[in-house]
N, CA, C and O atoms as CSV, one atom per row, in Angstrom:
chain,resi,resn,atom,element,x,y,z
A,1,MET,N,N,86.786,-48.733,102.905
A,1,MET,CA,C,85.606,-48.864,101.882
A,1,MET,C,C,86.383,-49.291,100.649
A,1,MET,O,O,87.401,-48.827,100.136
A,2,GLU,N,N,85.544,-50.389,100.304
A,2,GLU,CA,C,86.192,-51.126,99.118
A,2,GLU,C,C,85.569,-50.740,97.811
A,2,GLU,O,O,84.343,-50.634,97.768
A,3,VAL,N,N,86.330,-50.509,96.688
A,3,VAL,CA,C,86.057,-49.935,95.317
A,3,VAL,C,C,85.659,-50.889,94.459
A,3,VAL,O,O,86.488,-51.795,94.384
A,4,GLU,N,N,84.586,-51.055,93.693
A,4,GLU,CA,C,84.298,-52.027,92.692
A,4,GLU,C,C,84.475,-51.567,91.466
A,4,GLU,O,O,84.155,-50.390,91.300
A,5,TYR,N,N,84.929,-52.201,90.475
A,5,TYR,CA,C,85.269,-51.789,89.058
A,5,TYR,C,C,84.247,-52.501,88.278
A,5,TYR,O,O,84.033,-53.701,88.452
A,6,MET,N,N,83.538,-51.703,87.322
A,6,MET,CA,C,82.958,-52.575,86.397
A,6,MET,C,C,83.667,-53.075,85.467
A,6,MET,O,O,84.661,-52.520,85.000
A,7,GLU,N,N,83.179,-54.278,85.077
A,7,GLU,CA,C,83.630,-55.153,84.005
A,7,GLU,C,C,83.305,-54.542,82.765
A,7,GLU,O,O,84.264,-54.516,81.993
A,8,ASN,N,N,82.171,-54.002,82.295
A,8,ASN,CA,C,81.906,-53.332,81.100
A,8,ASN,C,C,81.550,-51.949,81.311
A,8,ASN,O,O,80.382,-51.593,81.468
A,9,PRO,N,N,82.709,-51.030,81.317
A,9,PRO,CA,C,82.166,-49.580,81.712
A,9,PRO,C,C,81.380,-49.032,80.515
A,9,PRO,O,O,81.516,-49.408,79.350
A,10,ILE,N,N,80.435,-47.977,81.020
A,10,ILE,CA,C,79.754,-47.354,79.941
A,10,ILE,C,C,80.458,-46.484,79.138
A,10,ILE,O,O,81.194,-45.652,79.670
A,11,VAL,N,N,80.333,-46.555,77.771
A,11,VAL,CA,C,81.269,-45.853,76.885
A,11,VAL,C,C,80.271,-44.658,76.551
A,11,VAL,O,O,79.119,-44.907,76.193
A,12,PRO,N,N,80.774,-43.269,76.684
A,12,PRO,CA,C,80.172,-42.141,76.379
A,12,PRO,C,C,79.737,-42.106,74.872
A,12,PRO,O,O,80.515,-42.384,73.959
A,13,PRO,N,N,78.442,-41.744,74.693
A,13,PRO,CA,C,78.067,-41.869,73.348
A,13,PRO,C,C,78.890,-41.019,72.311
A,13,PRO,O,O,78.953,-41.468,71.166
A,14,TRP,N,N,79.532,-39.828,72.602
A,14,TRP,CA,C,80.502,-38.988,71.682
A,14,TRP,C,C,81.645,-39.691,71.245
A,14,TRP,O,O,82.249,-39.305,70.245
A,15,LEU,N,N,82.086,-40.895,72.023
A,15,LEU,CA,C,83.233,-41.741,71.512
A,15,LEU,C,C,82.913,-42.782,70.418
A,15,LEU,O,O,83.696,-43.382,69.683
A,16,GLU,N,N,81.638,-42.844,70.488
A,16,GLU,CA,C,81.128,-43.821,69.285
A,16,GLU,C,C,80.972,-43.084,67.949
A,16,GLU,O,O,80.734,-43.740,66.935
A,17,LEU,N,N,81.098,-41.706,67.901
A,17,LEU,CA,C,81.055,-41.086,66.706
A,17,LEU,C,C,82.219,-41.402,65.697
A,17,LEU,O,O,83.294,-41.639,66.248
A,18,PRO,N,N,82.211,-41.446,64.422
A,18,PRO,CA,C,83.338,-41.462,63.487
A,18,PRO,C,C,84.334,-40.242,63.837
A,18,PRO,O,O,83.935,-39.120,64.148
A,19,SER,N,N,85.444,-40.553,63.757
A,19,SER,CA,C,86.524,-39.362,63.806
A,19,SER,C,C,86.403,-38.260,63.139
A,19,SER,O,O,86.682,-37.158,63.613
A,20,GLU,N,N,85.969,-38.461,61.957
A,20,GLU,CA,C,85.717,-37.264,60.836
A,20,GLU,C,C,84.534,-36.263,61.732
A,20,GLU,O,O,84.711,-35.091,62.064
A,21,ILE,N,N,83.611,-36.898,61.931
A,21,ILE,CA,C,82.678,-36.118,62.578
A,21,ILE,C,C,83.012,-35.328,63.989
A,21,ILE,O,O,82.639,-34.177,64.212
A,22,THR,N,N,83.637,-35.990,64.734
A,22,THR,CA,C,84.339,-35.460,66.146
A,22,THR,C,C,85.090,-34.582,65.709
A,22,THR,O,O,85.061,-33.589,66.436
A,23,SER,N,N,85.969,-34.452,64.576
A,23,SER,CA,C,86.825,-33.501,64.188
A,23,SER,C,C,86.265,-32.133,63.761
A,23,SER,O,O,86.708,-31.001,63.956
A,24,MET,N,N,85.146,-32.569,63.111
A,24,MET,CA,C,84.218,-31.292,62.648
A,24,MET,C,C,83.637,-30.566,63.859
A,24,MET,O,O,83.751,-29.343,63.936
A,25,ILE,N,N,83.058,-31.227,64.748
A,25,ILE,CA,C,82.454,-30.595,65.758
A,25,ILE,C,C,83.576,-29.833,66.696
A,25,ILE,O,O,83.409,-28.687,67.113
A,26,LEU,N,N,84.776,-30.653,66.974
A,26,LEU,CA,C,85.686,-30.038,67.659
A,26,LEU,C,C,86.174,-28.556,66.869
A,26,LEU,O,O,86.116,-27.496,67.493
A,27,GLN,N,N,86.540,-28.595,65.788
A,27,GLN,CA,C,86.859,-27.183,65.004
A,27,GLN,C,C,85.844,-26.416,65.237
A,27,GLN,O,O,86.196,-25.237,65.213
A,28,LYS,N,N,84.717,-26.558,65.457
A,28,LYS,CA,C,83.580,-25.481,65.600
A,28,LYS,C,C,83.950,-24.738,67.005
A,28,LYS,O,O,83.487,-23.628,67.267
A,29,LEU,N,N,84.741,-25.376,67.804
A,29,LEU,CA,C,84.991,-24.753,69.092
A,29,LEU,C,C,86.048,-23.481,68.920
A,29,LEU,O,O,85.860,-22.477,69.607
A,30,GLY,N,N,86.855,-23.525,68.248
A,30,GLY,CA,C,87.754,-22.620,68.142
A,30,GLY,C,C,89.044,-23.136,68.632
A,30,GLY,O,O,89.037,-24.156,69.321
A,31,THR,N,N,90.281,-22.469,68.315
A,31,THR,CA,C,91.594,-22.769,68.744
A,31,THR,C,C,91.535,-22.708,70.073
A,31,THR,O,O,91.842,-23.771,70.613
A,32,ILE,N,N,91.209,-21.719,70.888
A,32,ILE,CA,C,91.492,-21.485,72.066
A,32,ILE,C,C,90.898,-22.481,72.973
A,32,ILE,O,O,91.568,-23.060,73.829
A,33,ASP,N,N,89.561,-22.694,72.775
A,33,ASP,CA,C,88.765,-23.754,73.357
A,33,ASP,C,C,89.359,-25.214,73.303
A,33,ASP,O,O,89.441,-26.065,74.189
A,34,ILE,N,N,89.687,-25.230,72.185
A,34,ILE,CA,C,90.533,-26.600,71.859
A,34,ILE,C,C,91.828,-26.864,72.593
A,34,ILE,O,O,92.009,-27.874,73.272
A,35,LEU,N,N,92.592,-26.041,72.447
A,35,LEU,CA,C,93.773,-26.116,73.342
A,35,LEU,C,C,93.725,-26.095,74.815
A,35,LEU,O,O,94.463,-26.826,75.476
A,36,LYS,N,N,92.829,-25.232,75.386
A,36,LYS,CA,C,92.443,-24.969,76.741
A,36,LYS,C,C,91.654,-26.143,77.414
A,36,LYS,O,O,91.898,-26.609,78.527
A,37,ASN,N,N,90.522,-26.602,76.424
A,37,ASN,CA,C,89.679,-27.622,77.270
A,37,ASN,C,C,89.600,-28.991,76.567
A,37,ASN,O,O,90.009,-30.022,77.101
A,38,ALA,N,N,88.943,-28.932,75.099
A,38,ALA,CA,C,88.633,-30.076,74.494
A,38,ALA,C,C,89.767,-31.122,74.517
A,38,ALA,O,O,89.499,-32.315,74.661
A,39,ASP,N,N,91.041,-30.675,74.375
A,39,ASP,CA,C,92.220,-31.381,74.323
A,39,ASP,C,C,92.381,-32.403,75.515
A,39,ASP,O,O,92.992,-33.469,75.433
A,40,LYS,N,N,91.726,-31.906,76.662
A,40,LYS,CA,C,92.130,-32.474,77.770
A,40,LYS,C,C,90.768,-33.286,78.196
A,40,LYS,O,O,90.786,-33.796,79.316
A,41,VAL,N,N,89.750,-33.425,77.506
A,41,VAL,CA,C,88.443,-34.132,77.812
A,41,VAL,C,C,88.587,-35.819,77.845
A,41,VAL,O,O,88.073,-36.556,78.686
A,42,CYS,N,N,89.344,-36.185,76.810
A,42,CYS,CA,C,89.548,-37.750,76.800
A,42,CYS,C,C,90.736,-38.114,76.024
A,42,CYS,O,O,91.370,-37.209,75.481
A,43,THR,N,N,91.084,-39.238,75.917
A,43,THR,CA,C,92.272,-39.595,75.047
A,43,THR,C,C,91.963,-39.560,73.637
A,43,THR,O,O,92.847,-39.274,72.829
A,44,THR,N,N,90.648,-39.858,73.229
A,44,THR,CA,C,90.305,-39.884,71.892
A,44,THR,C,C,90.262,-38.404,71.447
A,44,THR,O,O,90.807,-38.207,70.361
A,45,TRP,N,N,89.812,-37.493,71.961
A,45,TRP,CA,C,89.669,-36.104,71.662
A,45,TRP,C,C,91.061,-35.631,71.942
A,45,TRP,O,O,91.284,-34.646,71.238
A,46,HIS,N,N,92.031,-35.927,72.653
A,46,HIS,CA,C,93.320,-35.597,72.643
A,46,HIS,C,C,93.948,-35.987,71.391
A,46,HIS,O,O,94.535,-35.116,70.749
A,47,GLN,N,N,93.900,-37.251,70.934
A,47,GLN,CA,C,94.636,-37.619,69.727
A,47,GLN,C,C,94.103,-36.873,68.480
A,47,GLN,O,O,94.892,-36.547,67.594
A,48,LEU,N,N,92.624,-36.561,68.379
A,48,LEU,CA,C,92.168,-36.075,67.253
A,48,LEU,C,C,92.798,-34.570,67.442
A,48,LEU,O,O,93.235,-34.123,66.382
A,49,CYS,N,N,92.923,-33.761,68.486
A,49,CYS,CA,C,93.313,-32.298,68.619
A,49,CYS,C,C,94.884,-32.441,68.257
A,49,CYS,O,O,95.473,-31.368,68.131
A,50,GLN,N,N,95.538,-33.458,68.098
A,50,GLN,CA,C,97.056,-33.448,67.770
A,50,GLN,C,C,97.092,-33.528,66.105
A,50,GLN,O,O,98.083,-33.118,65.501
A,51,GLU,N,N,96.150,-33.983,65.533
A,51,GLU,CA,C,96.165,-34.154,63.947
A,51,GLU,C,C,96.307,-32.771,63.224
A,51,GLU,O,O,95.611,-31.769,63.384
A,52,PRO,N,N,97.421,-32.965,62.358
A,52,PRO,CA,C,97.666,-31.619,61.674
A,52,PRO,C,C,96.288,-30.987,60.789
A,52,PRO,O,O,96.068,-29.800,60.547
A,53,ASP,N,N,95.512,-32.096,60.428
A,53,ASP,CA,C,94.336,-31.622,59.595
A,53,ASP,C,C,93.388,-30.503,60.499
A,53,ASP,O,O,92.724,-29.594,60.002
A,54,MET,N,N,93.499,-30.796,61.851
A,54,MET,CA,C,92.731,-30.005,62.704
A,54,MET,C,C,93.029,-28.638,62.459
A,54,MET,O,O,92.216,-27.746,62.702
A,55,TRP,N,N,94.208,-28.429,61.966
A,55,TRP,CA,C,94.960,-27.125,62.226
A,55,TRP,C,C,95.150,-26.246,61.010
A,55,TRP,O,O,95.883,-25.257,60.989
A,56,GLN,N,N,94.411,-26.702,59.980
A,56,GLN,CA,C,94.487,-25.959,58.631
A,56,GLN,C,C,93.977,-24.648,58.994
A,56,GLN,O,O,94.603,-23.671,58.582
A,57,VAL,N,N,93.050,-24.493,59.624
A,57,VAL,CA,C,92.328,-23.179,59.840
A,57,VAL,C,C,92.525,-22.738,61.173
A,57,VAL,O,O,91.942,-23.383,62.045
A,58,ILE,N,N,93.239,-21.753,61.518
A,58,ILE,CA,C,93.335,-21.130,63.016
A,58,ILE,C,C,92.446,-20.056,62.993
A,58,ILE,O,O,92.419,-19.260,62.054
A,59,LYS,N,N,91.698,-19.982,63.994
A,59,LYS,CA,C,91.038,-18.675,64.359
A,59,LYS,C,C,91.154,-18.213,65.723
A,59,LYS,O,O,90.464,-18.631,66.653
A,60,LEU,N,N,92.248,-17.146,65.820
A,60,LEU,CA,C,92.694,-16.767,67.261
A,60,LEU,C,C,91.813,-15.542,67.757
A,60,LEU,O,O,92.170,-14.377,67.583
A,61,GLN,N,N,90.711,-15.878,68.347
A,61,GLN,CA,C,89.758,-14.769,68.374
A,61,GLN,C,C,89.824,-14.549,70.081
A,61,GLN,O,O,89.677,-15.467,70.888
A,62,ASN,N,N,90.056,-13.243,70.399
A,62,ASN,CA,C,90.101,-12.803,71.712
A,62,ASN,C,C,89.272,-11.647,71.971
A,62,ASN,O,O,89.726,-10.570,71.583
A,63,ALA,N,N,88.092,-11.651,72.577
A,63,ALA,CA,C,87.211,-10.570,72.685
A,63,ALA,C,C,87.417,-10.158,74.298
A,63,ALA,O,O,86.689,-9.320,74.831
A,64,ASN,N,N,88.402,-10.789,74.946
A,64,ASN,CA,C,88.575,-10.450,76.371
A,64,ASN,C,C,89.779,-9.644,76.395
A,64,ASN,O,O,90.561,-9.718,75.448
A,65,THR,N,N,90.018,-8.851,77.421
A,65,THR,CA,C,91.142,-7.761,77.537
A,65,THR,C,C,91.875,-8.406,78.732
A,65,THR,O,O,92.583,-7.673,79.423
A,66,ASP,N,N,91.778,-9.555,78.997
A,66,ASP,CA,C,92.885,-10.083,80.064
A,66,ASP,C,C,94.143,-9.781,79.737
A,66,ASP,O,O,94.276,-9.740,78.514
A,67,ASP,N,N,95.273,-9.517,80.426
A,67,ASP,CA,C,96.517,-9.029,80.237
A,67,ASP,C,C,97.131,-10.497,79.680
A,67,ASP,O,O,98.109,-10.484,78.933
A,68,PHE,N,N,96.570,-11.620,80.042
A,68,PHE,CA,C,97.186,-13.091,79.514
A,68,PHE,C,C,97.310,-12.945,77.958
A,68,PHE,O,O,98.362,-13.287,77.419
A,69,TRP,N,N,96.409,-12.515,77.320
A,69,TRP,CA,C,96.314,-12.704,75.905
A,69,TRP,C,C,97.319,-11.624,75.264
A,69,TRP,O,O,97.728,-11.953,74.150
A,70,ASP,N,N,97.703,-10.632,75.663
A,70,ASP,CA,C,98.668,-9.739,75.284
A,70,ASP,C,C,99.935,-10.049,75.858
A,70,ASP,O,O,100.615,-9.060,76.133
A,71,SER,N,N,100.420,-11.140,76.105
A,71,SER,CA,C,101.725,-11.507,76.803
A,71,SER,C,C,102.394,-12.576,76.035
A,71,SER,O,O,101.792,-13.192,75.156
A,72,LYS,N,N,103.674,-12.823,76.357
A,72,LYS,CA,C,104.453,-14.004,75.721
A,72,LYS,C,C,103.965,-15.211,76.157
A,72,LYS,O,O,104.250,-16.198,75.478
A,73,ASP,N,N,103.175,-15.372,77.312
A,73,ASP,CA,C,102.484,-16.587,77.809
A,73,ASP,C,C,101.319,-17.043,76.782
A,73,ASP,O,O,101.001,-18.223,76.631
A,74,ALA,N,N,100.811,-16.124,76.199
A,74,ALA,CA,C,99.748,-16.580,75.171
A,74,ALA,C,C,100.548,-17.157,74.083
A,74,ALA,O,O,100.213,-18.238,73.600
A,75,LEU,N,N,101.598,-16.509,73.652
A,75,LEU,CA,C,102.339,-16.944,72.558
A,75,LEU,C,C,102.771,-18.664,72.652
A,75,LEU,O,O,102.624,-19.573,71.835
A,76,GLU,N,N,103.313,-18.635,73.922
A,76,GLU,CA,C,103.883,-20.048,74.139
A,76,GLU,C,C,102.848,-20.991,74.485
A,76,GLU,O,O,103.046,-22.195,74.328
A,77,LYS,N,N,101.613,-20.488,75.005
A,77,LYS,CA,C,100.694,-21.540,75.375
A,77,LYS,C,C,99.523,-21.726,74.535
A,77,LYS,O,O,98.868,-22.757,74.684
A,78,ILE,N,N,99.137,-20.771,73.579
A,78,ILE,CA,C,98.088,-20.980,72.623
A,78,ILE,C,C,98.614,-20.705,71.274
A,78,ILE,O,O,98.445,-21.625,70.473
A,79,TYR,N,N,99.229,-19.623,70.826
A,79,TYR,CA,C,99.702,-19.434,69.372
A,79,TYR,C,C,100.571,-20.419,68.884
A,79,TYR,O,O,100.295,-21.033,67.854
A,80,HIS,N,N,101.799,-20.671,69.651
A,80,HIS,CA,C,102.871,-21.512,68.968
A,80,HIS,C,C,102.332,-22.857,68.993
A,80,HIS,O,O,102.701,-23.569,68.059
A,81,PRO,N,N,101.334,-23.512,70.071
A,81,PRO,CA,C,101.140,-24.942,69.723
A,81,PRO,C,C,100.199,-24.945,68.605
A,81,PRO,O,O,100.349,-25.883,67.822
A,82,ALA,N,N,99.222,-24.076,68.335
A,82,ALA,CA,C,98.462,-24.062,67.398
A,82,ALA,C,C,98.879,-24.228,65.962
A,82,ALA,O,O,98.390,-24.969,65.110
A,83,VAL,N,N,100.039,-23.254,65.857
A,83,VAL,CA,C,100.703,-23.383,64.489
A,83,VAL,C,C,101.519,-24.453,64.542
A,83,VAL,O,O,101.382,-25.194,63.569
A,84,ASP,N,N,102.401,-24.830,65.413
A,84,ASP,CA,C,103.140,-26.164,65.453
A,84,ASP,C,C,102.193,-27.369,64.983
A,84,ASP,O,O,102.465,-28.071,64.009
A,85,ARG,N,N,101.154,-27.519,65.708
A,85,ARG,CA,C,100.350,-28.608,65.411
A,85,ARG,C,C,99.911,-28.763,63.902
A,85,ARG,O,O,99.610,-29.873,63.463
A,86,SER,N,N,99.881,-27.697,63.163
A,86,SER,CA,C,99.563,-27.746,61.848
A,86,SER,C,C,100.587,-28.544,61.058
A,86,SER,O,O,100.251,-29.071,59.997
A,87,GLN,N,N,101.799,-28.650,61.522
A,87,GLN,CA,C,103.003,-29.210,60.928
A,87,GLN,C,C,103.295,-28.697,59.499
A,87,GLN,O,O,103.869,-29.429,58.692
A,88,GLY,N,N,102.910,-27.460,59.186
A,88,GLY,CA,C,103.050,-26.951,57.890
A,88,GLY,C,C,101.914,-26.947,56.891
A,88,GLY,O,O,101.995,-26.586,55.717
A,89,GLN,N,N,100.840,-27.401,57.524
A,89,GLN,CA,C,99.711,-27.370,56.838
A,89,GLN,C,C,98.860,-26.245,56.795
A,89,GLN,O,O,98.035,-26.184,55.884
A,90,LEU,N,N,98.938,-25.232,57.739
A,90,LEU,CA,C,97.951,-24.259,57.880
A,90,LEU,C,C,97.928,-23.580,56.710
A,90,LEU,O,O,98.929,-23.368,56.025
A,91,ILE,N,N,96.599,-23.156,56.399
A,91,ILE,CA,C,96.275,-22.386,55.128
A,91,ILE,C,C,95.475,-21.208,55.251
A,91,ILE,O,O,95.338,-20.423,54.313
A,92,ASP,N,N,94.881,-21.037,56.496
A,92,ASP,CA,C,94.196,-19.895,56.715
A,92,ASP,C,C,94.322,-19.627,58.351
A,92,ASP,O,O,94.094,-20.448,59.239
A,93,ILE,N,N,94.723,-18.328,58.491
A,93,ILE,CA,C,94.925,-17.929,59.891
A,93,ILE,C,C,94.207,-16.580,60.175
A,93,ILE,O,O,94.397,-15.650,59.392
A,94,SER,N,N,93.422,-16.426,61.215
A,94,SER,CA,C,92.670,-15.322,61.613
A,94,SER,C,C,93.177,-14.750,63.029
A,94,SER,O,O,93.252,-15.551,63.961
A,95,ILE,N,N,93.506,-13.489,63.225
A,95,ILE,CA,C,94.050,-13.065,64.297
A,95,ILE,C,C,93.259,-11.868,64.686
A,95,ILE,O,O,93.377,-10.801,64.084
A,96,ASP,N,N,92.345,-12.063,65.826
A,96,ASP,CA,C,91.675,-11.073,66.244
A,96,ASP,C,C,92.103,-10.629,67.460
A,96,ASP,O,O,92.558,-11.357,68.342
A,97,TYR,N,N,91.943,-9.240,67.535
A,97,TYR,CA,C,92.428,-8.513,68.862
A,97,TYR,C,C,93.824,-9.204,69.571
A,97,TYR,O,O,93.970,-10.013,70.486
A,98,TYR,N,N,94.725,-8.509,68.726
A,98,TYR,CA,C,96.165,-9.009,69.329
A,98,TYR,C,C,96.996,-7.559,69.400
A,98,TYR,O,O,97.777,-7.315,68.480
A,99,GLY,N,N,96.842,-6.656,70.423
A,99,GLY,CA,C,97.388,-5.540,70.379
A,99,GLY,C,C,98.629,-5.033,70.907
A,99,GLY,O,O,98.923,-3.838,70.950
A,100,ILE,N,N,99.421,-6.089,71.352
A,100,ILE,CA,C,100.637,-5.594,72.154
A,100,ILE,C,C,101.838,-5.513,71.019
A,100,ILE,O,O,102.141,-6.354,70.172
A,101,GLU,N,N,102.452,-4.145,71.305
A,101,GLU,CA,C,103.299,-3.965,70.371
A,101,GLU,C,C,104.661,-4.862,70.027
A,101,GLU,O,O,105.446,-5.276,70.881
A,102,ASN,N,N,104.747,-5.026,68.905
A,102,ASN,CA,C,105.741,-6.009,68.326
A,102,ASN,C,C,105.388,-7.610,68.499
A,102,ASN,O,O,106.086,-8.466,67.955
A,103,MET,N,N,104.406,-7.888,69.191
A,103,MET,CA,C,104.099,-9.228,69.480
A,103,MET,C,C,103.625,-9.739,68.132
A,103,MET,O,O,104.104,-10.761,67.640
A,104,LEU,N,N,102.612,-8.970,67.495
A,104,LEU,CA,C,101.857,-9.514,66.293
A,104,LEU,C,C,102.992,-9.762,65.304
A,104,LEU,O,O,103.089,-10.860,64.755
A,105,ASN,N,N,103.911,-8.706,65.043
A,105,ASN,CA,C,104.989,-8.905,64.219
A,105,ASN,C,C,105.865,-10.164,64.561
A,105,ASN,O,O,106.257,-10.801,63.583
A,106,TYR,N,N,106.206,-10.585,65.724
A,106,TYR,CA,C,106.805,-11.672,66.040
A,106,TYR,C,C,105.925,-12.897,65.675
A,106,TYR,O,O,106.440,-13.907,65.196
A,107,MET,N,N,104.532,-12.792,65.917
A,107,MET,CA,C,103.716,-13.951,65.692
A,107,MET,C,C,103.644,-14.221,64.016
A,107,MET,O,O,103.539,-15.330,63.493
A,108,LEU,N,N,103.702,-13.333,63.537
A,108,LEU,CA,C,103.510,-13.305,61.962
A,108,LEU,C,C,104.866,-13.895,61.219
A,108,LEU,O,O,104.884,-14.442,60.117
A,109,ASN,N,N,105.871,-13.679,61.990
A,109,ASN,CA,C,107.240,-14.238,61.456
A,109,ASN,C,C,107.125,-15.737,61.822
A,109,ASN,O,O,107.448,-16.592,60.998
A,110,TYR,N,N,106.640,-16.079,63.122
A,110,TYR,CA,C,106.527,-17.516,63.387
A,110,TYR,C,C,105.698,-18.265,62.759
A,110,TYR,O,O,105.898,-19.478,62.690
A,111,VAL,N,N,104.614,-17.673,62.187
A,111,VAL,CA,C,103.970,-18.272,61.257
A,111,VAL,C,C,104.451,-18.554,60.079
A,111,VAL,O,O,104.208,-19.634,59.541
A,112,ALA,N,N,105.232,-17.580,59.496
A,112,ALA,CA,C,105.770,-17.605,58.053
A,112,ALA,C,C,106.855,-18.575,58.057
A,112,ALA,O,O,107.170,-19.108,56.993
A,113,GLN,N,N,107.480,-18.870,59.171
A,113,GLN,CA,C,108.546,-19.916,59.300
A,113,GLN,C,C,108.021,-21.353,59.093
A,113,GLN,O,O,108.591,-22.276,58.512
A,114,ARG,N,N,106.790,-21.347,59.704
A,114,ARG,CA,C,106.201,-22.788,59.661
A,114,ARG,C,C,104.931,-23.081,58.856
A,114,ARG,O,O,104.321,-24.146,58.958
A,115,SER,N,N,104.620,-22.222,58.168
A,115,SER,CA,C,103.517,-22.285,57.378
A,115,SER,C,C,103.646,-21.743,55.697
A,115,SER,O,O,103.057,-20.781,55.203
A,116,PRO,N,N,104.438,-22.522,55.136
A,116,PRO,CA,C,104.744,-22.107,53.802
A,116,PRO,C,C,103.316,-22.323,52.837
A,116,PRO,O,O,103.280,-21.867,51.695
A,117,GLN,N,N,102.340,-22.950,53.339
A,117,GLN,CA,C,101.153,-23.032,52.286
A,117,GLN,C,C,100.207,-22.114,52.641
A,117,GLN,O,O,99.102,-22.257,52.118
A,118,LEU,N,N,100.393,-21.048,53.534
A,118,LEU,CA,C,99.350,-20.068,53.946
A,118,LEU,C,C,98.845,-19.245,52.861
A,118,LEU,O,O,99.599,-18.489,52.248
A,119,LYS,N,N,97.316,-19.376,52.529
A,119,LYS,CA,C,96.697,-18.685,51.723
A,119,LYS,C,C,95.838,-17.588,52.094
A,119,LYS,O,O,95.402,-16.811,51.245
A,120,ARG,N,N,95.539,-17.473,53.487
A,120,ARG,CA,C,94.661,-16.426,53.976
A,120,ARG,C,C,95.224,-16.127,55.187
A,120,ARG,O,O,95.670,-16.950,55.986
A,121,LEU,N,N,95.189,-14.590,55.349
A,121,LEU,CA,C,95.759,-13.945,56.497
A,121,LEU,C,C,94.780,-12.782,56.913
A,121,LEU,O,O,94.672,-11.762,56.233
A,122,GLU,N,N,94.055,-13.007,58.106
A,122,GLU,CA,C,93.094,-12.165,58.453
A,122,GLU,C,C,93.504,-11.392,59.777
A,122,GLU,O,O,93.620,-12.051,60.810
A,123,LEU,N,N,93.696,-10.218,59.790
A,123,LEU,CA,C,93.950,-9.452,61.031
A,123,LEU,C,C,92.779,-8.507,61.452
A,123,LEU,O,O,92.469,-7.559,60.731
A,124,ILE,N,N,92.161,-8.760,62.571
A,124,ILE,CA,C,90.939,-8.111,63.040
A,124,ILE,C,C,91.404,-7.308,64.167
A,124,ILE,O,O,92.115,-7.902,64.978
A,125,CYS,N,N,91.133,-6.010,64.392
A,125,CYS,CA,C,91.622,-4.993,65.492
A,125,CYS,C,C,93.047,-5.581,66.060
A,125,CYS,O,O,93.192,-5.866,67.249
A,126,SER,N,N,93.844,-5.696,65.301
A,126,SER,CA,C,95.256,-5.864,65.697
A,126,SER,C,C,96.106,-4.807,65.549
A,126,SER,O,O,96.641,-4.564,64.467
A,127,TYR,N,N,96.306,-4.067,66.665
A,127,TYR,CA,C,96.867,-2.886,66.613
A,127,TYR,C,C,98.424,-2.862,66.635
A,127,TYR,O,O,98.932,-3.963,66.846
A,128,ASN,N,N,99.278,-1.816,66.457
A,128,ASN,CA,C,100.601,-1.859,66.367
A,128,ASN,C,C,101.319,-2.678,65.207
A,128,ASN,O,O,102.445,-3.164,65.318
A,129,VAL,N,N,100.524,-2.760,64.096
A,129,VAL,CA,C,101.216,-3.176,63.119
A,129,VAL,C,C,101.508,-2.318,62.015
A,129,VAL,O,O,100.577,-1.855,61.356
A,130,PHE,N,N,102.913,-2.008,61.691
A,130,PHE,CA,C,103.374,-0.984,60.899
A,130,PHE,C,C,103.546,-1.472,59.643
A,130,PHE,O,O,103.983,-2.615,59.516
A,131,GLY,N,N,103.253,-0.745,58.598
A,131,GLY,CA,C,103.202,-0.787,57.047
A,131,GLY,C,C,104.421,-1.894,56.680
A,131,GLY,O,O,104.271,-3.003,56.165
A,132,ASP,N,N,105.668,-1.250,57.104
A,132,ASP,CA,C,106.922,-1.887,56.624
A,132,ASP,C,C,107.157,-3.405,57.094
A,132,ASP,O,O,107.521,-4.306,56.337
A,133,GLU,N,N,106.868,-3.553,58.580
A,133,GLU,CA,C,106.940,-4.690,59.176
A,133,GLU,C,C,105.919,-5.746,58.657
A,133,GLU,O,O,106.164,-6.929,58.417
A,134,LEU,N,N,104.755,-5.114,58.532
A,134,LEU,CA,C,103.484,-6.185,57.932
A,134,LEU,C,C,103.920,-6.552,56.395
A,134,LEU,O,O,103.872,-7.692,55.935
A,135,SER,N,N,104.288,-5.563,55.788
A,135,SER,CA,C,104.931,-5.841,54.281
A,135,SER,C,C,105.858,-7.009,54.116
A,135,SER,O,O,105.762,-7.959,53.339
A,136,ALA,N,N,106.880,-6.706,55.111
A,136,ALA,CA,C,108.133,-7.678,55.350
A,136,ALA,C,C,107.520,-9.293,55.590
A,136,ALA,O,O,107.963,-10.276,54.998
A,137,SER,N,N,106.473,-9.313,56.534
A,137,SER,CA,C,106.002,-10.521,56.922
A,137,SER,C,C,105.149,-11.090,55.720
A,137,SER,O,O,105.331,-12.243,55.327
A,138,VAL,N,N,104.263,-10.296,55.176
A,138,VAL,CA,C,103.363,-10.864,54.046
A,138,VAL,C,C,104.107,-11.570,52.900
A,138,VAL,O,O,103.683,-12.533,52.261
A,139,LYS,N,N,105.389,-10.885,52.725
A,139,LYS,CA,C,106.402,-11.504,51.645
A,139,LYS,C,C,106.925,-12.687,51.977
A,139,LYS,O,O,107.582,-13.271,51.115
A,140,LYS,N,N,106.790,-13.158,52.987
A,140,LYS,CA,C,107.087,-14.462,53.452
A,140,LYS,C,C,106.146,-15.763,53.237
A,140,LYS,O,O,106.479,-16.918,53.505
A,141,PHE,N,N,104.884,-15.339,52.690
A,141,PHE,CA,C,103.824,-16.245,52.312
A,141,PHE,C,C,103.830,-16.107,50.760
A,141,PHE,O,O,103.261,-15.225,50.118
A,142,PRO,N,N,104.492,-17.021,50.329
A,142,PRO,CA,C,104.396,-16.906,48.780
A,142,PRO,C,C,103.063,-17.486,48.072
A,142,PRO,O,O,102.801,-17.243,46.894
A,143,LEU,N,N,102.326,-18.201,48.832
A,143,LEU,CA,C,100.940,-18.597,48.191
A,143,LEU,C,C,99.757,-18.012,48.715
A,143,LEU,O,O,98.632,-18.493,48.580
A,144,LEU,N,N,100.097,-16.741,49.441
A,144,LEU,CA,C,98.874,-15.795,50.134
A,144,LEU,C,C,98.052,-15.296,48.899
A,144,LEU,O,O,98.523,-14.824,47.865
A,145,GLU,N,N,96.910,-15.465,49.165
A,145,GLU,CA,C,95.799,-15.062,48.085
A,145,GLU,C,C,94.956,-13.879,48.635
A,145,GLU,O,O,94.400,-13.053,47.911
A,146,GLU,N,N,94.921,-13.884,49.932
A,146,GLU,CA,C,93.813,-13.000,50.656
A,146,GLU,C,C,94.466,-12.405,52.018
A,146,GLU,O,O,94.874,-13.138,52.919
A,147,LEU,N,N,94.512,-11.076,52.056
A,147,LEU,CA,C,95.076,-10.548,53.211
A,147,LEU,C,C,93.915,-9.604,53.702
A,147,LEU,O,O,94.049,-8.944,54.732
């Protein structure tokens, strides 16, 4: 069977959108969906998902109790890449349901080392965060305005 290639392939309509609009749409997906799905759709989306501007606000929402989300695997595959892609421009991070002991403190330290401009930190249903450890982490965010 012979494969024919089209001379003028049809361009999907979403690729014709200005990059600013596409970025705004992608940001509505949320951190996990961007890293696990949108980043792999096409070259254009992949490039936009690499831009530090996309990562000034990170919402790590985990409504599911799958063991993956409470593991080091999640840190290496989701949380670290999200923070790293911000390239120090992260200003707002929301962490929802991250309950494994000591991992949240490790994560906050990771954010503190890479996000000197952080102004807002939100922890929702994040258990096993102890006062002294949280206090020590928060002190590493000199521009923090909201906790």
